[in-house]
DRENTITOR-244261 format. One line per 10 residues: number of its first residue (from 1); their letters; for each residue x, y, z negated of C-alpha. Coordinates in steps of 0.1 Angstrom, whole numbers, m for minus. Last residue first. Example, Ala and Ser with C-alpha at 12.3 -4.5 7.8 and 13.67 -1.06 7.14 Angstrom:
2
2 = sa = 137:m11:m71; 123:m45:m78;
//
This chain:
345
345 = xxxxxxxxxx = 45:200:61; 40:187:28; 14:166:29; 24:149:63; 57:132:45; 38:122:17; 19:103:41; 40:87:65; 61:77:37; 38:48:31;
335 = xxxxxxxxxx = 32:38:64; 72:35:65; 72:15:30; 46:m6:35; 58:m22:75; 82:m39:50; 55:m61:45; 41:m59:79; 72:m72:91; 73:m101:61;
325 = xxxxxxxxxx = 38:m108:70; 42:m111:107; 31:m149:110; 29:m167:142; 71:m180:146; 55:m202:115; 64:m195:78; 28:m185:68; 8:m209:97; 26:m242:86;
315 = xxxxxxxxxx = 28:m239:53; m11:m231:44; m30:m201:45; m51:m197:13; m51:m228:m2; m12:m222:m5; m13:m192:m26; m1:m156:m10; 17:m122:m29; 8:m106:1;
305 = xxxxxxxxxx = m9:m87:32; m12:m116:49; m10:m113:83; m12:m146:117; m8:m136:150; m28:m152:183; m9:m152:214; m30:m178:230; m63:m166:215; m76:m180:184;
295 = xxxxxxxxxx = m97:m222:192; m61:m239:184; m58:m216:147; m79:m231:125; m58:m265:134; m26:m246:129; m44:m241:90; m58:m208:76; m75:m221:46; m119:m216:45;
285 = xxxxxxxxxx = m126:m252:44; m134:m241:0; m139:m211:m3; m171:m214:m23; m151:m244:m49; m120:m220:m55; m143:m194:m58; m158:m208:m88; m134:m227:m104; m112:m191:m103;
275 = xxxxxxxxxx = m139:m171:m117; m127:m155:m153; m91:m148:m133; m112:m120:m114; m93:m90:m126; m66:m94:m105; m81:m111:m71; m91:m148:m69; m96:m151:m32; m63:m141:m18;
265 = xxxxxxxxxx = m57:m120:16; m68:m132:49; m63:m122:89; m66:m140:121; m52:m119:148; m56:m125:186; m93:m141:176; m102:m154:205; m120:m183:175; m109:m179:149;
255 = xxxxxxxxxx = m147:m162:136; m162:m200:146; m136:m217:133; m142:m196:96; m180:m201:96; m204:m182:69; m206:m153:97; m203:m121:104; m198:m113:137; m188:m69:157;
245 = xxxxxxxxxx = m176:m58:186; m165:m30:196; m183:0:221; m169:24:197; m202:40:184; m220:8:178; m191:m3:163; m186:23:138; m224:13:132; m222:m14:120;
235 = xxxxxxxxxx = m189:m5:103; m221:14:81; m237:m13:77; m209:m33:64; m202:m7:43; m233:m3:29; m235:m47:26; m201:m48:6; m180:m78:22; m197:m106:20;
225 = xxxxxxxxxx = m189:m132:m10; m222:m148:m23; m226:m164:10; m190:m174:20; m171:m153:42; m161:m151:79; m159:m118:93; m144:m108:136; m136:m75:141; m129:m60:174;
215 = xxxxxxxxxx = m105:m37:180; m108:0:195; m92:22:175; m119:36:158; m133:3:154; m115:m14:134; m111:18:108; m137:14:84; m142:m19:83; m105:m29:78;
205 = xxxxxxxxxx = m101:m7:49; m134:m30:40; m118:m61:41; m84:m48:19; m113:m41:m7; m131:m76:m8; m149:m95:15; m127:m127:5; m121:m151:31; m113:m150:71;
195 = xxxxxxxxxx = m107:m118:86; m111:m122:128; m89:m88:147; m95:m88:185; m72:m70:202; m86:m40:226; m77:m11:215; m42:m20:189; m10:m14:213; 28:m28:220;
185 = xxxxxxxxxx = 11:m58:207; 39:m70:182; 48:m32:175; 8:m22:176; 1:m51:152; 29:m38:127; 18:m12:128; m13:m16:117; m9:m39:90; 9:m12:80;
175 = xxxxxxxxxx = m23:15:78; m40:m14:64; m18:m22:35; m22:18:32; m59:21:29; m68:m8:0; m107:8:m10; m131:m6:m29; m121:m21:m62; m90:0:m59;
165 = xxxxxxxxxx = m59:6:m44; m26:31:m37; m57:54:m32; m37:85:m27; m49:117:m42; m35:154:m32; m32:182:m53; m48:202:m73; m63:172:m96; m99:174:m107;
155 = xxxxxxxxxx = m125:163:m83; m99:143:m65; m86:129:m97; m132:119:m105; m130:100:m70; m101:82:m78; m116:72:m110; m151:62:m92; m125:36:m69; m121:16:m102;
145 = xxxxxxxxxx = m95:m10:m112; m68:13:m102; m36:19:m77; m29:60:m83; m10:83:m62; m8:112:m74; 7:144:m50; 28:176:m56; 38:171:m94; 40:190:m126;
135 = xxxxxxxxxx = 6:211:m126; m13:187:m107; 4:159:m138; m14:179:m160; m48:188:m143; m50:146:m131; m48:141:m168; m71:156:m188; m94:146:m165; m88:110:m167;
125 = xxxxxxxxxx = m90:116:m201; m66:112:m228; m57:97:m260; m64:64:m238; m79:66:m206; m45:79:m196; m16:86:m224; 15:71:m207; 39:49:m207; 16:22:m216;
115 = xxxxxxxxxx = m13:25:m190; 17:29:m165; 37:59:m151; 67:52:m124; 79:91:m110; 87:96:m75; 115:123:m68; 119:135:m32; 147:133:m12; 128:115:20;
105 = xxxxxxxxxx = 146:79:14; 132:87:m24; 94:89:m8; 106:54:1; 121:38:m22; 98:46:m51; 64:45:m24; 72:9:m6; 91:m4:m38; 60:3:m64;
95 = xxxxxxxxxx = 34:m8:m32; 49:m37:m24; 56:m56:m58; 28:m39:m80; 10:m47:m112; m28:m31:m118; m31:2:m138; 0:22:m119; m7:57:m115; 31:69:m92;
85 = xxxxxxxxxx = 35:108:m96; 53:121:m71; 79:146:m66; 86:168:m45; 123:196:m47; 139:176:m12; 108:151:3; 119:161:41; 155:150:31; 162:134:69;
75 = xxxxxxxxxx = 189:116:71; 197:98:103; 206:60:108; 189:49:142; 177:21:133; 165:27:100; 156:63:94; 146:76:128; 128:44:147; 113:38:111;
65 = xxxxxxxxxx = 107:77:110; 87:76:144; 70:44:140; 51:58:109; 42:93:122; 32:70:155; 11:54:131; m6:86:108; m12:101:146; m31:69:158;
55 = xxxxxxxxxx = m55:76:122; m59:113:127; m70:104:163; m93:83:156; m106:103:126; m99:97:91; m124:104:58; m135:61:66; m100:53:62; m108:55:30;
45 = xxxxxxxxxx = m91:74:m5; m65:91:15; m64:131:0; m58:163:21; m29:188:13; m25:193:54; m43:169:73; m59:188:99; m46:168:140; m41:195:164;
35 = xxxxxxxxxx = m10:172:188; m26:142:181; m46:138:221; m14:150:235; 12:121:219; 37:127:193; 68:147:204; 100:136:190; 106:143:157; 135:162:141;
25 = xxxxxxxxxx = 120:198:146; 90:184:117; 57:181:129; 32:208:113; m3:194:106; m27:221:115; m46:237:85; m82:235:76; m92:247:44; m126:233:29;
15 = xxxxxxxxxx = m108:227:m9; m68:237:5; m48:214:m17; m18:225:m28; 15:207:m31; 19:212:11; 37:188:26; 27:158:9; m5:145:25; 2:139:52;
5 = xxxxx = 34:120:45; 13:89:37; 14:71:0; 15:27:3; 2:m2:m1;
//
């Protein structure tokens, strides 16, 4: 998960004010359609709030940064003098490492804060915490249990709030997924993405964005574990608006048919441990295997946001050349850097 540079070039949000994003002089010129995106000072709670051109711009910036920093060895201290507050109610490997290393690589100072480090929710309200952090840092990356906490932060903070994960959405993971697919296939338009698993926050973020980028979506979840109904209704509207195909089924083999991308995630998220037996029983038959992939497109690939458990996908698929999971994990850093840098222009 990450944060992207679009949210920190400006240390103060301009509520209701739309300003064009300044493109650093060291960058190559972005596609013409994305030249006039307005991301300065914006929160990132859900990809629902971002247009197709804005999403394309974020992906372009991530790709450009990766090329310049990783492959060309350029030094871009775009975050020099900036600080990032990282609130983590849930533990993490990729979100924490991508945010800390990415922000530091750009010359900024990340501050990692858990509920054991600060008074959040114990001796100090979320409102007061948001206001205090606004006076000391340039942006807040929050990985929380309840999405409503992020909504409250955005009302109280005067700096951008970035969703590092909530019970409803995981937008920064999906930006990394899209960058990975873009690198592999050369583009996203026309791809068929199949989700096989729980109707969770990761799926919700795909649903809020795939059609905008021209991707078809096929979803297989057991009865009782479908995605949120309100989000499903919005996704159906997006499918009609952007002319893409949408399938919802309980049959994973039906969903896998003709898919370019097979995606899954944990069946038991943090906080759902008491449901483990029920969930393992409900998801029998949902493990992604080579047998399931036989009906997929000839160029199919596999994604998983990690950490992975063998019941979700077997070793044959997970460690195969079809699997892009470790490239996907690395891209968490490059996409998180994008939101940071663009908010500071």
